[in-house]
C-alpha positions as CSV (number, residue, x, y, z in Angstrom):
1,M,0.1,0.0,0.1
2,Q,1.1,3.4,-1.0
3,K,2.5,5.5,2.2
4,I,2.4,9.2,2.3
5,H,4.1,11.3,4.8
6,V,2.0,14.4,5.5
7,G,3.1,17.8,7.2
8,F,0.8,20.6,8.4
9,I,1.7,24.3,8.5
10,G,-0.8,25.6,10.9
11,A,-2.1,24.2,14.2
12,G,-5.6,26.1,14.5
13,G,-9.1,25.2,14.0
14,I,-9.2,24.4,10.4
15,A,-6.2,22.3,11.0
16,Q,-8.1,20.2,13.3
17,A,-10.7,19.7,10.7
18,H,-8.2,18.5,8.1
19,V,-6.6,15.9,10.5
20,Y,-10.2,14.5,11.3
21,S,-10.8,14.2,7.4
22,I,-7.4,12.5,7.0
23,Q,-8.0,10.2,9.8
24,A,-11.5,9.4,8.6
25,L,-10.7,8.4,5.2
26,K,-10.2,4.6,6.0
27,F,-13.7,4.4,7.4
28,Y,-15.2,5.7,4.2
29,Y,-13.0,4.1,1.4
30,S,-11.7,0.8,1.2
31,E,-8.6,1.8,-0.9
32,V,-6.7,4.7,0.4
33,P,-2.9,5.5,1.0
34,E,-1.6,5.0,4.4
35,I,-1.2,8.3,5.7
36,V,1.7,9.1,8.2
37,L,1.3,12.3,10.1
38,E,4.9,13.4,10.1
39,S,5.1,17.0,11.3
40,V,3.1,20.0,12.3
41,A,4.6,23.5,12.1
42,S,3.4,26.9,13.4
43,A,4.6,30.0,14.7
44,R,3.9,29.3,18.5
45,K,6.0,26.4,19.8
46,E,3.4,25.6,22.5
47,S,0.4,25.3,20.2
48,R,2.3,23.0,17.6
49,E,3.7,20.7,20.2
50,K,0.2,20.5,21.9
51,F,-1.4,19.9,18.5
52,A,1.1,17.1,17.5
53,D,0.7,15.4,21.0
54,K,-3.1,15.4,20.8
55,F,-3.5,14.3,17.0
56,G,-0.6,12.0,16.7
57,F,1.9,13.9,14.6
58,A,5.5,12.4,15.0
59,T,7.1,15.6,15.6
60,A,6.3,19.4,15.9
61,Q,8.8,21.9,14.3
62,S,9.3,25.6,13.5
63,V,8.6,26.6,9.9
64,D,12.2,26.6,9.1
65,E,12.8,23.0,10.6
66,F,9.6,22.0,8.6
67,S,11.2,23.2,5.3
68,S,13.8,20.9,5.7
69,N,12.2,17.8,6.6
70,K,12.8,15.5,3.6
71,K,10.1,12.9,4.8
72,I,7.4,15.1,4.2
73,E,5.6,14.4,0.8
74,A,2.3,16.3,1.3
75,V,2.1,19.8,2.8
76,F,-1.2,21.3,3.9
77,I,-1.1,25.1,4.1
78,L,-3.5,26.0,7.1
79,G,-2.1,29.0,8.8
80,P,-3.4,32.7,8.5
81,N,-4.5,34.0,5.1
82,K,-1.6,36.5,5.0
83,V,1.0,33.6,4.9
84,H,-0.7,31.4,2.3
85,F,1.5,32.5,-0.5
86,E,4.8,32.6,1.6
87,H,4.2,29.1,2.8
88,F,3.2,27.9,-0.8
89,K,6.5,29.1,-2.1
90,L,8.2,27.1,0.6
91,A,6.3,24.0,0.0
92,L,7.4,24.1,-3.9
93,Q,10.9,24.4,-2.7
94,M,10.9,21.2,-0.6
95,P,12.7,18.2,-2.0
96,G,10.2,15.5,-1.3
97,V,6.8,17.4,-1.7
98,K,4.4,15.6,-4.2
99,Y,1.2,17.2,-3.0
100,I,0.1,20.6,-1.8
101,Y,-3.3,21.3,-0.3
102,L,-3.8,25.1,0.1
103,E,-6.5,26.7,2.0
104,K,-8.4,29.6,0.6
105,P,-7.9,32.2,0.0
106,V,-4.7,31.3,-2.1
107,C,-3.0,34.7,-1.3
108,S,-3.5,38.3,-0.2
109,S,-2.7,40.8,-2.9
110,F,-2.5,41.2,-6.7
111,D,1.4,41.1,-6.6
112,E,1.0,37.7,-4.9
113,E,-1.4,36.5,-7.5
114,R,1.0,37.4,-10.1
115,Q,3.9,35.6,-8.5
116,M,1.8,32.6,-8.0
117,K,0.8,32.3,-11.5
118,E,4.7,32.5,-12.5
119,L,5.4,29.8,-9.9
120,L,2.7,27.6,-11.3
121,E,4.2,27.9,-14.8
122,K,7.5,26.7,-13.5
123,A,6.5,24.0,-11.0
124,D,7.0,20.5,-11.4
125,S,3.7,19.4,-13.1
126,S,3.8,16.4,-11.1
127,I,3.1,18.2,-8.0
128,K,-0.5,18.0,-7.2
129,I,-2.0,21.3,-5.9
130,Q,-5.5,21.5,-4.7
131,V,-7.3,24.3,-2.9
132,G,-9.8,24.1,0.1
133,F,-13.1,24.7,-1.5
134,Q,-14.7,21.4,0.0
135,Y,-18.2,22.8,-0.9
136,L,-17.7,21.5,-4.4
137,Q,-17.8,18.1,-2.9
138,T,-21.1,18.4,-0.9
139,S,-23.2,15.6,-2.5
140,S,-26.3,17.9,-3.4
141,V,-23.8,20.4,-5.0
142,R,-22.1,17.5,-6.9
143,E,-25.4,16.1,-8.4
144,G,-26.9,19.6,-8.8
145,L,-24.1,20.5,-10.9
146,K,-24.4,17.6,-13.2
147,F,-27.9,18.3,-13.7
148,W,-27.4,21.7,-14.2
149,K,-24.7,21.1,-16.9
150,S,-27.1,18.8,-18.8
151,G,-28.4,21.9,-20.3
152,E,-32.0,21.0,-19.4
153,L,-32.7,24.2,-17.9
154,G,-31.3,26.4,-20.6
155,E,-29.0,29.4,-20.4
156,P,-28.9,31.3,-17.1
157,I,-30.5,34.6,-16.9
158,H,-29.9,35.7,-13.2
159,F,-28.6,34.1,-10.1
160,D,-28.3,34.8,-6.5
161,L,-25.8,33.3,-3.7
162,K,-25.7,33.9,-0.2
163,Y,-23.2,32.7,2.5
164,Y,-24.1,33.9,5.9
165,H,-23.0,33.6,9.7
166,G,-24.1,35.4,12.7
167,D,-21.1,34.6,15.1
168,Y,-19.3,38.1,14.7
169,L,-22.4,39.9,16.3
170,Q,-20.7,38.5,19.5
171,K,-17.9,40.7,20.9
172,A,-16.3,37.8,22.5
173,Y,-16.1,35.9,19.2
174,R,-14.5,39.0,17.5
175,E,-12.0,39.2,20.1
176,K,-10.7,35.6,19.5
177,R,-10.4,35.9,15.8
178,V,-8.6,39.3,15.3
179,T,-6.4,37.9,12.6
180,R,-9.5,37.5,10.4
181,L,-10.4,41.2,10.9
182,T,-7.8,42.4,8.7
183,P,-8.7,44.6,5.7
184,A,-9.8,42.9,2.5
185,P,-8.6,41.1,0.5
186,D,-6.5,39.5,3.3
187,G,-9.6,39.4,5.6
188,G,-13.0,40.2,5.7
189,A,-16.3,38.3,5.1
190,M,-15.7,38.1,1.3
191,A,-12.3,36.6,1.6
192,D,-13.1,34.2,4.4
193,L,-16.7,33.1,3.6
194,G,-17.5,34.7,0.3
195,S,-14.5,32.8,-1.4
196,H,-16.5,29.6,-1.0
197,G,-19.5,31.4,-2.6
198,I,-17.6,32.6,-5.4
199,S,-16.0,29.1,-6.0
200,L,-19.7,27.6,-6.3
201,L,-20.8,30.3,-8.5
202,M,-17.9,29.6,-10.8
203,A,-18.5,26.0,-10.9
204,F,-22.0,26.7,-12.3
205,M,-21.4,30.0,-14.3
206,G,-17.6,29.8,-15.4
207,E,-14.5,31.3,-14.1
208,K,-14.7,34.5,-16.2
209,L,-17.3,36.2,-13.9
210,Q,-17.0,39.8,-13.5
211,I,-17.7,42.2,-10.6
212,T,-19.4,45.6,-11.4
213,S,-19.8,46.9,-7.9
214,A,-19.7,46.2,-4.3
215,L,-21.4,47.6,-1.1
216,Q,-20.4,46.6,2.6
217,G,-22.6,47.2,5.8
218,G,-22.0,46.6,9.6
219,N,-19.3,48.3,11.7
220,F,-18.2,47.8,15.2
221,A,-15.6,50.0,17.1
222,E,-12.9,47.6,17.1
223,V,-13.2,46.2,13.5
224,P,-11.3,48.0,10.9
225,A,-13.5,50.0,8.3
226,G,-11.5,47.8,5.5
227,S,-12.5,44.6,7.0
228,D,-16.0,44.0,5.5
229,L,-18.4,42.2,7.9
230,F,-21.2,42.0,5.2
231,S,-20.5,42.6,1.5
232,S,-22.7,42.2,-1.6
233,L,-21.5,42.2,-5.1
234,S,-23.1,42.8,-8.5
235,L,-21.7,40.2,-11.1
236,F,-22.0,39.5,-14.7
237,D,-21.2,36.6,-16.8
238,P,-19.7,37.8,-20.3
239,E,-20.2,34.3,-21.9
240,T,-24.1,34.0,-21.3
241,G,-25.0,37.6,-20.3
242,A,-26.4,36.5,-16.9
243,V,-26.3,38.9,-14.0
244,G,-26.6,38.2,-10.3
245,N,-25.8,39.1,-6.7
246,M,-23.6,37.3,-4.4
247,S,-23.2,38.3,-0.6
248,A,-21.3,37.1,2.1
249,S,-21.9,38.0,6.1
250,R,-20.5,37.4,9.4
251,I,-23.3,39.3,11.2
252,S,-26.7,37.8,9.9
253,S,-28.3,36.9,13.0
254,G,-29.8,33.3,13.1
255,T,-28.4,32.0,9.9
256,G,-26.0,29.4,11.4
257,D,-24.1,28.3,8.4
258,L,-26.2,29.2,5.6
259,V,-25.1,28.7,1.9
260,H,-28.2,29.5,-0.5
261,L,-27.8,29.4,-4.4
262,E,-30.6,30.2,-7.0
263,I,-30.1,30.2,-10.7
264,Y,-33.1,31.4,-13.0
265,A,-32.9,30.1,-16.5
266,K,-34.8,30.2,-19.8
267,N,-36.3,27.1,-19.5
268,G,-36.5,26.9,-15.5
269,A,-34.7,27.2,-12.4
270,F,-32.3,25.6,-9.7
271,R,-31.9,25.9,-6.1
272,Y,-29.9,24.4,-3.4
273,S,-29.6,25.5,0.4
274,S,-27.2,24.1,3.1
275,Q,-30.4,24.0,5.4
276,H,-31.5,21.0,3.4
277,P,-28.1,19.1,2.2
278,E,-29.9,16.1,1.4
279,Y,-31.4,17.4,-1.8
280,F,-31.3,20.0,-4.5
281,E,-34.5,21.4,-6.3
282,Y,-35.4,22.3,-10.0
283,Y,-38.3,23.7,-11.8
284,I,-39.1,23.2,-15.5
285,E,-41.1,26.0,-17.1
286,G,-44.7,25.0,-17.5
287,S,-44.6,22.0,-15.2
288,N,-46.0,24.2,-12.4
289,Q,-44.0,22.3,-9.7
290,W,-40.7,22.4,-8.0
291,V,-39.2,18.9,-8.0
292,K,-37.1,17.9,-5.0
293,K,-34.0,15.6,-6.0
294,M,-33.0,13.4,-2.9
295,V,-29.4,12.9,-2.9
296,G,-28.0,11.7,0.4
297,S,-24.3,10.8,0.7
298,N,-23.9,10.1,-2.9
299,Y,-20.2,9.8,-3.4
300,K,-17.9,7.7,-5.8
301,P,-16.9,5.2,-4.8
302,V,-20.1,4.2,-3.1
303,T,-19.5,3.9,0.6
304,S,-21.8,2.5,3.2
305,F,-20.5,4.5,6.3
306,P,-22.5,5.6,8.0
307,S,-25.1,5.1,5.2
308,G,-25.8,6.3,1.7
309,H,-29.1,7.9,2.7
310,V,-27.5,9.9,5.7
311,P,-27.4,13.8,5.1
312,P,-23.9,14.8,4.5
313,G,-22.4,17.7,6.5
314,W,-19.5,20.0,5.5
315,L,-17.1,17.6,7.2
316,R,-18.2,14.9,5.0
317,S,-17.4,16.9,2.0
318,M,-13.9,17.7,3.3
319,V,-13.1,14.0,3.7
320,H,-14.1,13.4,0.1
321,A,-11.9,16.2,-1.0
322,H,-9.0,14.7,0.8
323,Y,-9.8,11.3,-0.8
324,Q,-9.6,13.0,-4.2
325,F,-6.3,14.8,-3.2
326,F,-4.5,11.7,-2.1
327,T,-6.0,9.3,-4.8
328,G,-7.4,11.3,-7.7
329,D,-10.0,8.5,-8.1
330,D,-13.2,10.7,-8.9
331,S,-12.9,11.8,-12.4
332,A,-16.7,13.2,-12.4
333,A,-15.9,15.7,-9.6
334,V,-14.9,19.2,-10.0
335,I,-11.6,19.8,-8.6
336,A,-10.5,23.1,-7.3
337,D,-7.2,23.4,-8.7
338,L,-4.8,26.4,-8.2
339,N,-6.2,28.1,-11.5
340,H,-9.7,28.0,-9.9
341,G,-8.3,29.3,-6.6
342,L,-6.8,32.3,-8.5
343,A,-9.9,33.0,-10.5
344,V,-11.6,33.0,-7.2
345,Q,-9.0,35.3,-5.7
346,R,-9.2,37.8,-8.5
347,V,-12.8,38.4,-7.5
348,V,-12.0,38.6,-3.8
349,R,-9.4,41.3,-4.9
350,E,-11.5,43.3,-6.9
351,T,-14.1,43.3,-4.3
352,A,-11.7,45.0,-2.0
353,N,-11.3,47.6,-4.6
354,H,-15.0,48.1,-5.1
355,L,-15.6,48.3,-1.5
356,S,-12.9,51.0,-1.0
357,V,-14.6,53.1,-3.7
358,F,-18.1,52.7,-1.9
359,R,-16.4,53.7,1.6
360,K,-15.0,56.9,0.0
361,S,-18.4,57.6,-1.6
362,L,-20.0,57.4,1.9
363,K,-17.6,59.6,3.4
364,N,-17.5,62.3,0.8
365,G,-21.3,62.3,0.4
């Protein structure tokens, strides 16, 4: 059996979700590589050592020590947004690395986008790079995307996507996550949450989506004005002429973890909501009824754990994203490669520019 030595750069909350997903692979899939948790690195010695001890990594290292570890074959980049690009460059230079899993957003500035594209052109093509847009692997999204691409609903006319949380309404929650309150495009709701929404929209609408304007709302004394707590984009698809809105929020009370997508087309409509992850819905013009398409945990290869009819949560989609990352054994899936990540990042960056214009117009008005 293939054996892959894995290293994490980052020992925070998202790193826990990734180590869970890696350790869960063997429960869901009969044929997966043997994963060796080799090393975890982070800025704080105490946090990385605690993480390594709790989750079974062989060693805890500084980032410099980590970069010299010749055993590591797969690097998971899970630190703060502002160091994703720096750690990506480091991973590419490590002699044994064959896999890089990069959490979103892929970088934090236009210059980093440019450099990342140059690095991608020069990189060893045998290195597999995947970006952490696991919502693409939600069962209902996967099946809904297949239905949408069948063309039965015709060309899109307009669309709407929301990704809402309410946690940042609580001061204690904001205080614990100061690093996520940096100005856009490094931080803010659109970079942190909205990037998932942009990724979903691009899976359905294509990666040429253009932003025409943006608004932001919500303010708290300790939150920088440039860190959007709620932002809304107006978008345009140059290939079909479809227009729509996409909004991301950290301050929408009572929403939980809401992802809601609607697309209205010439022959019908499509919708999906994370509040009902076991199905998507579609409407055929003239039918006078919405059809609810039940999906459950419909993954390939078919798994019986815990059961095929059980509604999948976001952790289940992350497990499957890791299965794809390590095996590549799902040719029908939409894979978030680095080009996809950079397409998303373009809209995140342009959002920051539009939000700056909006704030200036309010100030001057």
